[in-house]
N, C-alpha and C positions, 0 to 999 in steps of 0.2 A: 229709337235703339242708340248707346252709345258705342263708340269705336271701343274696342279693349287696347288698356294701355300697351306703352312699349316697352319690351323688357328693359330692367335698368343695366347698365355700362358695368359689364365681368370682364373685361380685358386688363392687362398690367397696367401697373401705375409705379410710377415716379413721384416720391414724396422730395417735392422742390424746398421745402423750407423746414427743418427740424435741428434740434440740438443734442448730443450728450456732454453728460458732468460728472466730475464726482468732488462736490466741496471740501469733502473731509481730506481728499489728497493733492488739490490744484486751487488755486487762489480765484477765487470769481469775486470780488469786492461785495457786487449785489447779493450774492447768496451768503455770506458770512449770516452765523445764526444771531447774530444783534442786527444785521443790516435792516432799514427799511426804507426802501425809496418811493418816489411817487411810482404806482403803476397803474396802468389802465383797466387793471382786472382787480384791482382793489389788494386783499391780503392775499401773499402769493406762498408764506410762509410752507405750504404744501410742496412746492416745488424744489425745495431746500434740500435734497436728498442726492443720493447718486441716481443717476437716470442714464446706465448703457445698452447697447445694445439689444442685450436680453430682453430688457424691460420695453424697448421700443417694441420688439417682436411680439413680444404677449399683447401690449395693446393693441397693434397692429394684426394682430391674427385673423386670419380669414378674409383680409383685405386683399390680397394679390400686389402688395409693394412687392417691385424687382428691385430697385435700386432707391436710395434717398440722396438728398443735399444737404450736407452738413454745414451750418451758418455761425460764425465766431460767436460767443456766448459772453461777452465783455468779461472775457478772462484778465487778467491783471495785465493793465496797458504795457507795463514796465517788460513784459517778457510775451510781445505779439506772437515771435516763432515757436515759442516752446507750445502754444496753443495747436498750433497747424503741427508739430511734430507730436503731439498727444493724438489728435485727431487721425493722422495717417497711422499710428501707431495702433487705434481700434480697427480702421480698414484693413489691416493686416492680419488681425487678429480675429475679428468679427466676420468680414466680409460688408460693414458696413460703417461707413458712409462709402457712399461712389463718387463723389463729388465735393470739396470744402469752399464754402465761401469763409477767405481769411481776415484777420483782422489787421489794419492797417492805418497808422493816424498821418491823414494825406497833409498836415501843415506843419510836423514835425521837422526838425533840420536832418533827420535819419532816412525820410519819408523814401529818398529812390533805394537806400540800401535793403529797406525793409520793404519794400514793394519786390528787387529784384531776387530776396531771399523766399518770398512766398509763391513767387510765380516758379522757384526750381522745385517744386515741391510736385509729384505729378499730379495729385489728384486736386490743386487749386484752379480754378476757373475764376474768381472775382474775388473782389477786397471789400470791406462794409468799415463805414465811418462816419455815423449817425451825425448829422451834422446841425444837429442842434437849432436854434434861432427862437422866433416867436411860439410861445408855446399856448396861444390862444387865436381865434379869429379877430383879426382885428388889430394886434398890438404890432407896434413899432417894432421896426429891425428886420433883419435878414438874417439868412443861415450862414454858415460857412462857404455853402456853393458859390457864393458871391466873394470870396476873401481871395485877395492874389495868391497868399502864399498854399491856401488851399487848392488852389486851381493848377497850380504849378506842380503840387502833386499828382493832382488827378490826372493831369495831361499826359503821368510817365505811364499811366495803364495800356494806352494803347500800343507805346514801345513792347510791353510784354504780352499783351494778347489778353488781357484781363479785362473782364466785366466791371461794374460798380453796382452795388446791391445799396440800394437807396432806401432809408427808413425815415421817414417824416410824415406830418399829419397833413392833411390835403393842404392846409393853407397857407402851406411851405414851397407848394407844388410852383408858384411862379420860377422860382429860382432855379428849380430843375430842368422848366422849359428851355430856359436861359442856358444852361450847363448841356442841354441836349442837342441846342441849334449848335454851341460853341466848336463842341466836341462831336463831331456825326460819326465818326469813327468809332467810338466807345460806346458800348453796350448798357445802358441803363436797365435793371429790373427793381421794379418798383414792390418793396415790402408791403403784404397787409393790408391790400387794397385801398391804402390812401388812409388807412385808419378813419373812417367814418363813424366816429361816436355818439355825434347827436344824430337817432336816426328819426327826430321829428320832421315833417316836411320842410321846415323853413331850414333846418340845418342840414339834410341830404342835397337840397339844391343848390349850394355855393361847392358843395363835394363833387356834385356830377361836372357841375360847370367847371374845376379846376382840371377834375380826370379827363374830359372831352378835351382841354387844353393840351393835357399829356400826350395823349394816346395821338394826336396830332405829328409827333414827331416819331419816326419809324424805327429811332435805335432804342426806342422804350420796349419794355415787355412788362408785365403786369402779374405779381403772386396773389391769386385769390385764397386770403387764407386770414388770418388774426380776426375774426368775425364775432367774436363770442363780445356778449354784454354781462357786465358784472351783476347777479341776482336774477339774470334771467334765462331761461333754457335755450339752449341755441336750437332753432328751429326753421323749418322748410320757409314757412312763414314770413318768418321775421329777416331770414338772408336771401332769398330768392331773388327778388326785386332787384338787390344789390349785386349778385353774383349775376344775372341776366344783364343788367346796363353794364356793366364791364365789360362781357363778352360781348355786346352790342360795341361798345366804343372802341374795343382792341382788335376782335376777331381772335377767334379760338388759337390761331395760329402764333398769338401772342400774349398768349394767358395759359396758366397753368395752375392747378390746384396744391395745396398746401395742406399739411397739418399743423405746424406751430409746435409740434409736441417737444417736451412734455408742458409746454405754456399752455396751449389751448388746451390741455387737462382739466385746468382749474373752472373751465366752461362747459366740457362735457366729452363724452369719450371718443374714441378714435373713430370707431363706427358711426357715431352720432353724426359727428361732423361729416364723412366719406359718404355714409348710404342717403345724407342731405344733399349732397354733391350733385350727387347720382339721379335723385329723384326731379331736383332742380333741373336738371337739364337733359332729362328722357325723352324730350321732344326733338332736341336738336340732332343734325344727322351723324351717323355714328362715325363720321371722319371727324366732326368737330370735338365728339368726345372724345375721342384716340387721344387729338391734340390735347385737351383741355387735363385731361389726366394723365399722359405718358410725353406723348409725342414732342411738344414744346419744351416742355423739361428737359430732353436727351439733348434737342438740337442747343438749347443755350447752354449746359452743364456740361456734356461730352462725359456722363456717367462711367465709369471702367466698368468691366464684367457686366454686359449687355445680356439676360438671360432671355428673354423673350423680346419678339417685336410690337411694337403698337399697334396692333392689326385691331379695326374697326371688328364690333361683334354685331 
């Protein structure tokens, strides 16, 4: 006789990575009607629309999301402060977001000025600048993480108490390992699980190897998100092994779940993703589940307006 399944996590959640935008009002070059950039989910026309806190709350209905972390949306890079001002205004109007990852181009001459201005906003906890680099495994070249000018900008983050949100595919994580070692007092938050696009056994092994090396750096945290695959359903069977691998590598106190909405709405509903996360980790200790769904994100991003503690269920 099989033992009854443990209950699914039902406690409070902090969504550690989501976006708001209104392309008809604000300039996001990649969301312009005529824009078409290479995108890991393929056609993204469906998200070239206004997406504000009421839309998010409708998508997340019934999920017990208490707080969210807004991540920069590739707003026009000529106006990074404008985006932070806009996101802060949404927070004042709607109560979301509760923390902000701001845009900062670390290799630009005005990096110090921009970082200081971003840090002055009460909700800003981190910055993001995608570092480019090789676009496929085995390609030659390095990312901006190895560039001296970029690193000078990165070095300023510690002075202002800011983290760095890193979005780069797994084959560029060697540069991230060096960055973490060279700047041990700056936290790196890896976005979207290191982007494991190739799900074949041969494709996943080097992803695991790169993630293990990154997890050895104590100043790195991992967001488990962005696991959709174009043309395929988001399922526990497809994503469960990756989620469990990352939690085993980093530990639940260094991992956090996130929706990446509305982007991952191209692949699945909010409930499909988070109910899937619940099923994947339901056999883990309650304290570990509370870390993954809530506490790690609260520790990293210190969101404002705590409504409820991340108590184990």
